[in-house]
C-alpha positions as CSV (number, residue, x, y, z in Angstrom):
1,M,100.6,83.0,107.4
2,R,99.9,86.3,105.7
3,E,102.1,87.4,102.9
4,V,102.9,90.8,101.5
5,V,104.1,91.7,98.0
6,L,107.8,92.9,98.1
7,T,108.5,95.6,95.5
8,D,111.3,97.8,94.1
9,A,111.2,101.5,94.7
10,K,109.0,101.9,91.4
11,G,106.4,99.5,92.8
12,N,107.4,96.7,90.6
13,R,106.8,93.3,92.3
14,T,110.1,91.5,93.4
15,G,108.7,88.6,95.4
16,L,106.7,87.8,98.6
17,S,107.4,87.8,102.3
18,E,105.8,86.9,105.4
19,I,104.1,90.0,107.0
20,V,106.0,90.1,110.2
21,E,109.4,89.3,108.6
22,A,108.7,92.4,106.1
23,H,108.1,94.6,109.1
24,T,111.1,93.5,111.3
25,G,114.7,93.6,111.3
26,K,115.7,96.3,108.5
27,G,112.3,96.0,107.0
28,K,111.6,94.8,103.6
29,L,110.0,97.3,101.1
30,H,106.4,95.9,100.3
31,K,103.2,97.0,98.7
32,A,100.6,98.9,100.8
33,F,97.8,101.3,100.4
34,S,96.4,104.2,102.4
35,V,92.8,105.3,102.3
36,Y,91.6,108.8,103.0
37,I,88.1,109.5,103.2
38,F,86.7,113.2,102.9
39,R,83.2,114.7,103.2
40,N,81.8,118.3,103.1
41,K,83.4,119.1,99.7
42,G,86.9,117.9,101.1
43,T,86.7,120.2,104.1
44,E,86.6,117.2,106.6
45,I,88.6,113.9,106.8
46,L,87.8,110.7,108.7
47,I,91.0,109.8,110.9
48,Q,91.6,107.0,113.2
49,Q,93.7,106.3,116.1
50,R,95.3,103.0,115.7
51,S,94.4,100.2,118.3
52,S,96.7,99.7,121.1
53,E,97.0,96.1,119.9
54,K,98.9,97.2,116.7
55,M,102.3,96.0,116.4
56,L,103.5,99.1,115.0
57,F,102.6,102.7,116.0
58,P,99.8,101.6,118.4
59,L,97.6,104.6,119.6
60,I,99.1,106.9,116.8
61,W,96.5,108.9,114.7
62,A,96.5,108.1,111.1
63,N,94.5,108.3,108.0
64,T,91.1,106.6,107.6
65,C,92.7,103.2,107.0
66,C,95.9,101.4,105.6
67,S,96.7,97.9,104.9
68,H,98.3,95.6,102.3
69,P,96.7,94.0,99.2
70,F,96.8,90.3,99.1
71,P,99.2,88.9,96.5
72,E,96.8,88.7,93.5
73,E,94.5,91.5,94.7
74,D,93.8,94.8,92.9
75,V,94.8,97.7,95.1
76,I,91.5,99.5,94.7
77,A,89.5,96.3,95.6
78,A,91.8,95.9,98.6
79,G,91.2,99.2,99.7
80,Q,87.2,98.8,99.5
81,R,87.8,95.6,101.6
82,R,89.9,96.9,104.2
83,L,87.5,100.2,104.5
84,N,84.6,97.9,105.1
85,E,86.4,95.3,107.5
86,E,88.3,97.9,109.5
87,C,85.9,101.0,109.6
88,G,82.6,99.5,108.4
89,L,82.3,102.0,105.5
90,E,81.7,101.5,101.9
91,C,82.8,104.1,99.2
92,A,84.1,104.2,95.9
93,L,87.9,104.9,95.8
94,Q,90.4,106.2,93.2
95,E,94.0,106.1,93.2
96,S,95.6,109.3,93.8
97,G,99.4,108.8,93.6
98,T,102.1,106.7,95.3
99,L,104.8,107.2,97.7
100,V,107.7,105.3,99.3
101,Y,108.7,105.8,102.9
102,R,110.6,103.9,105.6
103,A,109.9,104.6,109.4
104,E,110.9,102.8,112.7
105,D,108.3,102.4,115.2
106,P,109.2,104.6,118.2
107,S,108.9,101.7,120.5
108,G,111.4,99.7,118.6
109,N,108.9,97.0,117.7
110,G,109.6,97.0,114.0
111,I,109.9,99.1,110.6
112,E,107.4,100.3,108.1
113,H,109.1,100.2,104.7
114,E,106.4,100.7,102.2
115,H,105.5,101.4,98.5
116,V,102.1,103.0,99.2
117,T,99.1,103.5,96.8
118,L,97.0,106.5,98.0
119,L,93.4,105.9,97.7
120,R,90.9,108.7,98.1
121,G,87.1,108.5,98.7
122,D,84.7,111.2,98.9
123,I,81.2,110.5,100.6
124,D,79.7,113.7,99.2
125,D,79.8,112.1,95.6
126,Q,76.4,110.3,95.6
127,S,77.6,108.1,92.8
128,A,80.4,106.9,95.0
129,C,78.4,106.3,98.2
130,Q,74.8,105.7,98.2
131,P,72.5,106.2,101.1
132,E,72.2,103.4,103.9
133,S,68.8,102.4,102.4
134,A,70.5,101.4,99.3
135,G,72.8,99.1,101.4
136,R,75.7,101.3,101.8
137,R,77.0,102.5,105.0
138,L,78.1,106.2,105.4
139,E,78.9,106.3,109.2
140,P,82.1,104.4,110.4
141,D,81.5,101.3,112.7
142,P,85.1,100.6,113.5
143,D,86.6,97.2,114.2
144,P,88.0,97.7,117.8
145,E,90.9,95.2,117.3
146,E,92.1,97.6,114.6
147,I,90.9,101.1,115.8
148,A,90.9,102.7,119.2
149,E,88.8,105.8,118.0
150,M,87.7,107.5,114.9
151,R,86.7,111.0,114.1
152,W,86.0,113.5,111.5
153,I,87.9,116.5,111.7
154,L,88.2,119.8,109.7
155,L,91.1,119.5,107.4
156,E,92.3,123.0,108.6
157,E,92.2,121.9,112.2
158,L,93.9,118.8,111.4
159,L,96.9,120.6,109.7
160,T,97.3,122.7,112.7
161,E,97.3,119.6,115.0
162,M,99.9,117.8,112.9
163,E,102.1,120.9,112.8
164,N,101.9,121.4,116.6
165,H,102.1,117.7,117.5
166,P,103.7,115.8,114.6
167,D,104.7,112.7,116.8
168,H,100.9,112.2,117.5
169,Y,100.3,111.3,113.7
170,A,101.8,108.4,111.8
171,P,104.7,109.1,109.3
172,W,103.0,107.9,106.3
173,F,99.9,110.1,107.2
174,H,102.0,113.3,107.1
175,L,103.4,112.3,103.7
176,G,100.2,111.0,102.0
177,L,98.2,113.9,103.3
178,K,100.6,116.5,102.0
179,Q,100.6,114.7,98.5
180,L,96.8,114.6,98.4
181,L,96.4,118.1,99.3
182,F,98.4,119.2,96.3
183,E,95.7,117.5,94.1
184,L,92.7,119.5,96.0
């Protein structure tokens, strides 16, 4: 049984919940993180199309990866763990803010209600991501159970696509990217 950390609107821990229980019914506000990996001086971002096997928002495009920290896990360590497990990448990450959102899955399979920590990585920063010869992986090798497809996209092109086809992109991706862009 996988548990997630329940929080209040400020991100303070209020308890634990089984993961499916937190994502069904009315949904329970819980801790999550979203990873955004950039390259070429922030002009490109790595995005994923969620696997068709996902309970919520299957085949929707989203940021590089998302998940939930284990109950006693540091959020940056959790982000690096999932980036490696889900995308086959290793990169230093930094916290870049938080947001709270609630979104119902369009197919009615459940609810996302999360206090999200935004984590940013930049593979142009050689101190963050060393070449593969040093043991670090810079090109994605996605887990097909988690990800249907991954692609690098110019930020300008992505913003146009998101404006023209907002329902092709996860609700948290719209919110998180907008918040990150105010930092760029």
